C-alpha positions as a printed NumPy array, in Angstrom:
array([[  3.831,  -0.445, -41.362],
       [  6.131,  -3.562, -41.035],
       [  8.471,  -4.098, -38.066],
       [ 11.073,  -3.522, -40.39 ],
       [  9.881,  -0.287, -41.886],
       [  9.395,   0.975, -37.638],
       [ 12.707,   0.016, -37.324],
       [ 14.058,   2.026, -40.25 ],
       [ 12.235,   4.891, -39.814],
       [ 12.456,   5.34 , -35.96 ],
       [ 16.568,   4.776, -36.458],
       [ 16.556,   7.495, -39.194],
       [ 14.653,   9.858, -37.023],
       [ 17.396,   8.964, -33.984],
       [ 20.239,   9.782, -36.319],
       [ 18.993,  12.99 , -37.779],
       [ 18.965,  16.098, -35.688],
       [ 17.972,  19.694, -37.277],
       [ 20.007,  22.956, -37.347],
       [ 17.192,  24.112, -34.562],
       [ 17.869,  21.147, -32.429],
       [ 21.631,  21.849, -32.395],
       [ 21.08 ,  25.998, -31.831],
       [ 18.73 ,  24.758, -28.913],
       [ 21.795,  22.47 , -27.364],
       [ 24.075,  25.108, -27.705],
       [ 21.438,  27.668, -25.935],
       [ 20.721,  25.39 , -23.197],
       [ 24.693,  24.74 , -22.494],
       [ 25.056,  28.326, -22.284],
       [ 22.385,  29.199, -20.016],
       [ 23.724,  25.975, -17.863],
       [ 26.899,  27.787, -17.441],
       [ 24.983,  30.902, -15.94 ],
       [ 23.863,  28.257, -13.627],
       [ 27.524,  27.834, -12.485],
       [ 28.166,  31.496, -12.297],
       [ 25.248,  31.908,  -9.922],
       [ 26.245,  29.032,  -7.751],
       [ 29.984,  30.855,  -7.644],
       [ 28.157,  34.071,  -6.747],
       [ 25.905,  31.94 ,  -3.607],
       [ 29.231,  30.301,  -2.291],
       [ 30.591,  33.507,  -1.237],
       [ 27.97 ,  33.64 ,   1.272],
       [ 29.229,  30.583,   3.022],
       [ 27.27 ,  27.411,   3.968],
       [ 26.913,  28.832,   7.255],
       [ 23.94 ,  31.211,   6.379],
       [ 21.313,  28.87 ,   5.503],
       [ 18.418,  31.294,   4.924],
       [ 20.12 ,  32.087,   1.626],
       [ 20.216,  28.604,  -0.003],
       [ 16.304,  28.483,   0.482],
       [ 15.577,  29.192,  -3.512],
       [ 18.45 ,  26.507,  -4.108],
       [ 16.858,  23.876,  -2.29 ],
       [ 13.562,  24.54 ,  -3.784],
       [ 15.113,  24.016,  -7.481],
       [ 16.424,  20.729,  -6.251],
       [ 12.938,  19.691,  -4.641],
       [ 11.277,  20.848,  -7.744],
       [ 13.525,  18.712, -10.023],
       [ 13.103,  15.831,  -7.712],
       [  9.078,  16.313,  -7.596],
       [  9.176,  16.574, -12.011],
       [ 11.772,  14.962, -13.457],
       [ 12.265,  12.377, -11.564],
       [  8.719,  11.279, -10.981],
       [  8.266,  11.199, -14.868],
       [  9.69 ,   7.404, -15.119],
       [  6.788,   6.257, -13.197],
       [  4.739,   7.108, -16.544],
       [  6.703,   4.455, -17.871],
       [  6.49 ,   1.761, -15.132],
       [  2.715,   1.969, -14.036],
       [  1.374,   1.607, -17.443],
       [  3.405,  -0.981, -18.208],
       [  2.796,  -3.025, -15.366],
       [ -0.763,  -2.407, -16.568],
       [  0.158,  -3.907, -20.361],
       [ -1.516,  -0.721, -21.53 ],
       [ -0.746,  -0.481, -25.17 ],
       [ -1.177,   3.378, -25.565],
       [  2.112,   4.155, -23.034],
       [  4.53 ,   2.092, -25.793],
       [  5.012,   5.386, -27.644],
       [  5.978,   7.637, -24.786],
       [  7.234,   4.808, -22.333],
       [ 10.878,   6.249, -23.375],
       [ 10.037,   9.811, -23.377],
       [  9.423,   9.303, -19.804],
       [ 12.097,   6.867, -18.861],
       [ 14.769,   9.24 , -20.313],
       [ 14.043,  11.619, -17.338],
       [ 16.13 ,   9.085, -15.377],
       [ 19.307,  11.205, -16.975],
       [ 17.815,  14.13 , -15.393],
       [ 18.732,  12.216, -11.696],
       [ 22.709,  13.174, -12.263],
       [ 21.993,  16.643, -12.552],
       [ 19.596,  16.516,  -9.414],
       [ 21.903,  14.631,  -7.243],
       [ 24.881,  17.605,  -8.24 ],
       [ 22.276,  20.444,  -7.35 ],
       [ 21.282,  18.781,  -4.15 ],
       [ 25.187,  18.39 ,  -2.904],
       [ 25.33 ,  22.261,  -2.095],
       [ 21.711,  21.809,  -0.513],
       [ 23.019,  19.077,   2.385],
       [ 25.952,  21.06 ,   3.176],
       [ 23.748,  24.113,   3.927],
       [ 21.329,  22.205,   6.498],
       [ 22.016,  22.768,   9.787],
       [ 23.209,  20.435,  12.224],
       [ 20.45 ,  18.662,  14.554],
       [ 22.699,  20.271,  17.201],
       [ 20.564,  23.106,  16.912],
       [ 17.824,  21.042,  19.07 ],
       [ 15.084,  21.298,  16.485],
       [ 12.536,  18.708,  16.259],
       [ 13.403,  15.912,  13.951],
       [ 12.63 ,  11.989,  13.231],
       [ 15.859,  11.302,  14.819],
       [ 15.283,  12.045,  17.852],
       [ 19.008,  13.671,  18.262],
       [ 20.229,  13.369,  22.182],
       [ 17.755,  10.814,  23.343],
       [ 19.28 ,   8.201,  20.644],
       [ 22.951,   7.705,  19.583],
       [ 22.826,   9.186,  16.031],
       [ 25.081,  11.396,  14.379],
       [ 24.389,  14.936,  14.331],
       [ 24.406,  15.018,  10.296],
       [ 22.363,  11.64 ,  10.324],
       [ 19.63 ,  13.741,   7.833],
       [ 21.704,  14.308,   5.29 ],
       [ 23.483,  10.749,   5.397],
       [ 20.237,   9.309,   4.852],
       [ 19.031,  11.662,   2.25 ],
       [ 22.091,  11.39 ,   0.393],
       [ 22.243,   7.499,   0.092],
       [ 18.709,   7.31 ,  -0.759],
       [ 18.602,   9.898,  -3.56 ],
       [ 22.047,   7.94 ,  -5.01 ],
       [ 20.173,   4.84 ,  -4.88 ],
       [ 17.25 ,   6.416,  -6.929],
       [ 19.316,   7.991,  -9.519],
       [ 21.022,   4.566,  -9.857],
       [ 17.89 ,   2.861, -10.018],
       [ 16.675,   5.234, -12.929],
       [ 19.641,   4.566, -15.057],
       [ 20.213,   1.507, -14.401],
       [ 15.981,   1.334, -15.522],
       [ 16.441,   3.237, -18.604],
       [ 19.476,   0.797, -19.91 ],
       [ 17.699,  -2.272, -19.357],
       [ 14.984,  -1.08 , -21.28 ],
       [ 16.995,   0.334, -24.055],
       [ 19.229,  -2.476, -24.513],
       [ 17.471,  -4.034, -27.391],
       [ 17.623,  -0.748, -28.849],
       [ 21.428,  -0.382, -28.337],
       [ 21.281,  -3.838, -30.328],
       [ 19.495,  -2.576, -33.378],
       [ 21.857,   0.822, -33.455],
       [ 25.11 ,  -1.818, -33.101],
       [ 24.109,  -3.739, -35.545],
       [ 23.81 ,  -0.605, -38.103],
       [ 27.136,   0.929, -36.713],
       [ 30.383,   0.719, -37.608],
       [ 33.752,   1.915, -36.257],
       [ 33.892,   3.451, -32.466],
       [ 29.973,   3.583, -32.229],
       [ 29.737,   0.02 , -33.009],
       [ 31.961,  -1.037, -30.044],
       [ 30.453,   1.295, -27.789],
       [ 26.872,   0.348, -28.921],
       [ 27.784,  -3.21 , -28.523],
       [ 29.04 ,  -2.607, -24.847],
       [ 25.199,  -0.989, -23.982],
       [ 23.779,  -4.027, -25.852],
       [ 26.146,  -6.478, -24.175],
       [ 25.363,  -9.923, -25.727],
       [ 21.946,  -9.023, -26.554],
       [ 20.696, -11.001, -29.609],
       [ 16.66 , -11.057, -29.117],
       [ 16.345, -14.862, -27.466],
       [ 13.217, -15.93 , -25.926],
       [ 15.469, -15.996, -22.484],
       [ 16.697, -12.594, -23.007],
       [ 13.229, -11.129, -23.52 ],
       [ 12.193, -13.183, -20.255],
       [ 14.761, -11.502, -18.377],
       [ 14.636,  -8.246, -19.317],
       [ 10.529,  -8.299, -18.581],
       [ 11.22 ,  -9.371, -15.14 ],
       [ 14.038,  -7.131, -14.559],
       [ 11.903,  -4.07 , -15.849],
       [  9.429,  -5.028, -13.348],
       [ 11.547,  -5.06 , -10.304],
       [ 13.606,  -2.024, -11.513],
       [ 10.172,  -0.502, -11.739],
       [  8.667,  -1.608,  -8.51 ],
       [ 12.278,  -0.594,  -6.584],
       [ 12.16 ,   2.853,  -8.322],
       [  8.727,   3.65 ,  -6.959],
       [ 10.047,   2.804,  -3.307],
       [ 13.033,   4.905,  -3.538],
       [ 11.207,   7.738,  -5.04 ],
       [  9.002,   7.922,  -1.957],
       [ 11.537,   7.167,   0.451],
       [ 13.389,  10.143,  -1.364],
       [ 10.367,  12.576,  -1.207],
       [  9.927,  11.313,   2.959],
       [ 13.639,  12.13 ,   3.616],
       [ 14.042,  15.081,   1.718],
       [ 10.632,  16.554,   2.567],
       [ 11.299,  15.888,   6.414],
       [ 14.692,  16.475,   7.044],
       [ 15.041,  19.838,   4.545],
       [ 11.34 ,  21.271,   5.035],
       [  9.013,  20.234,   7.677],
       [ 11.892,  19.812,  10.466],
       [ 13.264,  23.215,   9.933],
       [  9.733,  24.952,  10.681],
       [  8.987,  25.001,  14.361],
       [  5.769,  23.418,  15.49 ],
       [  5.502,  22.021,  11.553],
       [  4.121,  18.384,  12.495],
       [  2.365,  16.743,   9.778],
       [  2.48 ,  13.157,   9.313],
       [  0.948,  13.329,   5.971],
       [  3.269,  15.666,   4.614],
       [  5.831,  13.452,   3.36 ],
       [  2.864,  11.325,   1.315],
       [  1.943,  14.737,  -0.078],
       [  4.965,  15.752,  -1.234],
       [  5.427,  11.801,  -3.333],
       [  1.88 ,  12.421,  -4.849],
       [  3.407,  15.664,  -5.912],
       [  5.64 ,  14.104,  -7.892],
       [  3.356,  11.505,  -9.503],
       [  0.978,  14.686, -10.847],
       [  3.973,  16.642, -11.801],
       [  5.646,  13.471, -13.388],
       [  2.69 ,  13.107, -15.558],
       [  2.359,  16.864, -16.447],
       [  5.73 ,  17.335, -17.614],
       [  5.492,  13.919, -19.566],
       [  2.911,  15.435, -21.231],
       [  4.475,  18.335, -22.208],
       [  7.821,  16.601, -23.255],
       [  5.576,  14.48 , -25.618],
       [  3.801,  17.014, -26.966],
       [  7.325,  18.452, -27.977],
       [  8.557,  15.521, -29.793],
       [  4.711,  15.432, -31.568],
       [  5.064,  18.909, -32.738],
       [  8.457,  19.302, -33.487],
       [ 10.057,  15.923, -33.36 ],
       [  8.732,  14.213, -36.511],
       [  6.893,  11.877, -34.306],
       [  3.081,  12.435, -35.332],
       [  3.131,   8.63 , -36.694],
       [  3.814,   7.095, -33.431],
       [  2.803,   9.909, -30.842],
       [ -1.173,  10.556, -31.492],
       [ -4.502,  11.265, -29.661],
       [ -4.357,   8.034, -27.317],
       [ -1.613,   9.086, -25.615],
       [ -2.919,  12.682, -24.521],
       [ -5.755,  11.459, -23.669],
       [ -4.732,   8.598, -21.717],
       [ -2.42 ,  10.859, -19.715],
       [ -4.867,  13.585, -19.402],
       [ -7.441,  11.414, -17.334],
       [ -4.423,  10.3  , -15.523],
       [ -3.495,  13.931, -14.505],
       [ -7.15 ,  14.59 , -14.406],
       [ -7.636,  12.257, -11.215],
       [ -3.717,  13.482,  -9.722],
       [ -5.512,  16.884,  -9.807],
       [ -8.569,  15.815,  -7.898],
       [ -6.127,  13.857,  -5.146],
       [ -4.189,  17.123,  -4.782],
       [ -6.925,  18.772,  -3.052],
       [ -7.258,  15.498,  -0.901],
       [ -3.971,  15.423,   0.216],
       [ -3.745,  19.314,   0.903],
       [ -7.438,  19.542,   2.924],
       [ -6.452,  16.568,   5.089],
       [ -3.312,  18.246,   6.315],
       [ -4.569,  21.975,   6.493],
       [ -7.712,  21.235,   8.266],
       [ -5.974,  19.75 ,  11.177],
       [ -4.115,  22.946,  11.649],
       [ -6.754,  24.708,  11.224],
       [ -9.042,  22.67 ,  13.636],
       [ -6.352,  22.52 ,  16.034],
       [ -5.494,  26.162,  16.307],
       [ -2.759,  26.045,  18.599],
       [ -0.131,  29.056,  18.78 ],
       [  2.205,  27.106,  17.03 ],
       [  0.056,  25.301,  14.443],
       [ -1.623,  28.859,  13.811],
       [  1.905,  30.295,  13.19 ],
       [  2.378,  27.547,  10.794],
       [ -0.9  ,  28.496,   8.825],
       [  0.469,  31.804,   8.787],
       [  4.203,  30.877,   7.556],
       [  2.897,  29.022,   4.706],
       [ -0.662,  29.526,   3.691],
       [ -2.153,  32.885,   4.907],
       [  0.614,  35.286,   5.535],
       [  3.822,  36.202,   3.244],
       [  3.315,  33.524,   0.881],
       [ -0.457,  33.657,   0.358],
       [ -0.201,  34.994,  -3.277],
       [  2.206,  31.821,  -4.249],
       [ -0.517,  29.728,  -2.49 ],
       [ -3.017,  31.154,  -4.869],
       [ -1.216,  30.598,  -7.784],
       [ -0.643,  26.705,  -6.646],
       [ -4.075,  26.253,  -5.803],
       [ -5.251,  27.327,  -8.935],
       [ -3.175,  25.696, -11.318],
       [ -2.991,  22.451,  -9.46 ],
       [ -6.38 ,  21.938,  -8.637],
       [ -8.974,  24.519,  -9.873],
       [ -7.909,  24.576, -13.081],
       [ -7.644,  21.189, -13.985],
       [-10.945,  20.35 , -12.197],
       [-13.051,  23.28 , -14.348],
       [-11.406,  22.249, -17.455],
       [-10.64 ,  18.789, -17.707],
       [-14.608,  17.995, -16.954],
       [-15.132,  18.679, -20.185],
       [-14.491,  15.721, -22.83 ],
       [-13.753,  18.042, -25.921],
       [-10.806,  19.823, -23.981],
       [ -9.908,  16.254, -22.261],
       [ -9.881,  14.337, -25.484],
       [ -7.784,  16.562, -27.362],
       [ -3.735,  16.982, -28.039],
       [ -3.677,  20.59 , -26.812],
       [ -5.753,  20.626, -24.014],
       [ -4.233,  18.227, -21.461],
       [ -0.976,  19.783, -22.783],
       [ -2.215,  23.154, -21.471],
       [ -3.197,  21.739, -17.975],
       [  0.033,  20.142, -17.717],
       [  1.857,  23.581, -18.004],
       [ -0.47 ,  24.822, -15.308],
       [  0.498,  22.256, -13.121],
       [  4.48 ,  22.419, -13.549],
       [  3.878,  25.893, -12.865],
       [  1.844,  25.24 ,  -9.518],
       [  4.825,  22.926,  -8.728],
       [  7.43 ,  25.147,  -9.312],
       [  5.895,  27.805,  -7.073],
       [  4.59 ,  25.23 ,  -4.584],
       [  8.377,  24.299,  -3.875],
       [  9.539,  28.053,  -3.688],
       [  6.309,  28.459,  -1.038],
       [  7.652,  25.495,   1.199],
       [ 11.29 ,  25.173,   1.083],
       [ 12.258,  29.306,   0.706],
       [  9.598,  29.574,   4.034],
       [ 11.283,  26.328,   5.828],
       [ 15.015,  27.74 ,   4.961],
       [ 14.037,  31.509,   6.194],
       [ 12.903,  30.226,   9.665],
       [ 15.963,  27.895,  10.2  ],
       [ 17.889,  29.881,  12.614],
       [ 15.261,  31.363,  14.949],
       [ 16.029,  30.458,  18.639],
       [ 12.849,  29.101,  19.94 ],
       [ 12.757,  25.756,  17.519],
       [  9.253,  24.736,  18.916],
       [  7.014,  27.702,  17.961],
       [  7.536,  30.902,  15.679],
       [  6.814,  34.082,  17.601],
       [  7.267,  36.296,  14.519],
       [  6.694,  35.618,  10.89 ],
       [  9.423,  36.362,   8.6  ],
       [  8.735,  38.445,   5.475],
       [  8.729,  36.665,   2.008],
       [ 12.176,  36.167,   0.724],
       [ 12.807,  37.386,  -3.045],
       [ 15.249,  35.887,  -5.427],
       [ 18.353,  37.691,  -5.923],
       [ 20.579,  37.497,  -8.789],
       [ 22.359,  34.354,  -7.626],
       [ 19.316,  32.733,  -7.367],
       [ 17.816,  33.556, -10.511],
       [ 20.932,  32.51 , -12.419],
       [ 20.848,  29.243, -10.551],
       [ 17.312,  28.491, -11.345],
       [ 18.077,  29.373, -15.023],
       [ 21.109,  27.231, -15.001],
       [ 19.587,  24.275, -12.981],
       [ 16.363,  23.664, -15.432],
       [ 18.501,  24.223, -18.663],
       [ 20.944,  21.46 , -17.25 ],
       [ 18.286,  19.144, -17.184],
       [ 16.989,  20.033, -20.476],
       [ 20.405,  19.661, -21.905],
       [ 21.108,  16.359, -20.624],
       [ 17.693,  15.04 , -21.491],
       [ 18.493,  16.289, -25.221],
       [ 21.998,  14.789, -25.387],
       [ 20.384,  11.813, -24.061],
       [ 18.229,  11.254, -27.524],
       [ 21.567,  11.43 , -29.313],
       [ 22.05 ,   8.262, -27.989],
       [ 18.983,   6.672, -26.625],
       [ 16.208,   6.73 , -29.16 ],
       [ 13.412,   8.859, -27.831],
       [ 10.536,   6.294, -28.984],
       [ 10.568,   2.438, -27.786],
       [ 11.831,   0.755, -30.989],
       [ 11.389,  -2.71 , -29.616],
       [  7.902,  -1.788, -27.915],
       [  6.688,  -0.2  , -31.223],
       [  7.771,  -3.54 , -33.101],
       [  6.052,  -5.788, -30.107],
       [  2.737,  -3.946, -30.648],
       [  2.384,  -5.133, -34.091],
       [  2.348,  -8.626, -33.268],
       [ -0.568,  -8.008, -30.915],
       [ -2.608,  -5.874, -33.84 ],
       [ -4.578,  -7.192, -36.592],
       [ -7.455,  -5.72 , -38.275],
       [-10.672,  -7.723, -38.804],
       [-14.079,  -7.219, -40.911],
       [-17.101,  -5.805, -38.534],
       [-20.038,  -5.649, -40.533],
       [-19.227,  -2.841, -43.32 ],
       [-16.357,  -1.398, -41.785],
       [-12.91 ,  -3.009, -40.394],
       [-12.153,  -2.653, -36.986],
       [ -8.582,  -2.95 , -35.093],
       [ -8.099,  -5.581, -32.74 ],
       [ -5.365,  -5.277, -30.01 ],
       [ -4.563,  -8.393, -28.024],
       [ -3.004,  -8.661, -24.265],
       [  0.671, -10.109, -23.876],
       [ -0.636, -11.998, -21.293]])
């Protein structure tokens, strides 16, 4: 295809939306309203009853882990100049929009977090250092706000050339709005050089903010609430889980666009195979992170450490941990070692669905358990382990509404921003040639540098 044909085809696909798409938007909009209803019901319990907000905190942690980790799928391969990621970089970057919903869901969790005046062990040494009693909420809020803004900025810079194409093909108010989004983009060498460096800088800062966000939230909203839970590796584990779940949610979204979006000419086996290999390696790394933390508590065997193991692993949440261990590690290990499954369209997608299920249950296991013991009198050791906390009607509505709102804002984003990066599809044509090789013809891809 010529660059002009690619541009025409992708812009036409972006403008046309089937009746199924419109119905799906309406369904997710209604389900999002149910989430608001659930939140109103939960508000009747007030913010002082911290344990009832455990499932709400788990929902935010799941969205932070899966959706806000997805842009790394665009950032890392772009730095490595991988051509196969060109068709899916925008698919991953669009998850930056979910950061808006994520931040809104986070606000009640910050209100529900107990003050450090309860004398629990934290990184802030409250009482010894002159820090506010609500320092965890302040720092985590600032970091999450920076992460959200960074992601939106990254998406805007990446989509600027596509906005210029839409500006040149639109009329009336649409032309004005796309003109504002495209700024003065005309495609000069200086502008392309500016965009390349800004994408690199914003990508690096997004990675730093993502790791910092996971560090702050997992530490102050998870680990510090559990008496005796001291694990220097867990914040890094939390961040790694985000990379794994980010690849998984990108794979699932990519398959939906491949199967139902009409993008089979642009998304093919190369993308599924490439992300499948990444998911396989990250799933193996999941075991290393888990075992490195687990073995310390198991060998230490102090009463406080045994209580932590009982709460999170071998006690009331043991069935959930089995689900997490199976779908986050065992299934990817024994399934993706087989080349026919890994090098396929359906194989990596099925494994990715399992990883997302594992991530969801893992966040429930950690944050519901942590919030359930937040009001224990002894802040340094658990004497009695409370039973598993089951979700009520408000929790179910909040989860359904929260996830639906994330899907809704992503779908609405594709109405404005082309879900396939047009300028990168046109750019790769400059590096692609076909040359004769013996009795056949092969495709040769160059590198931009």
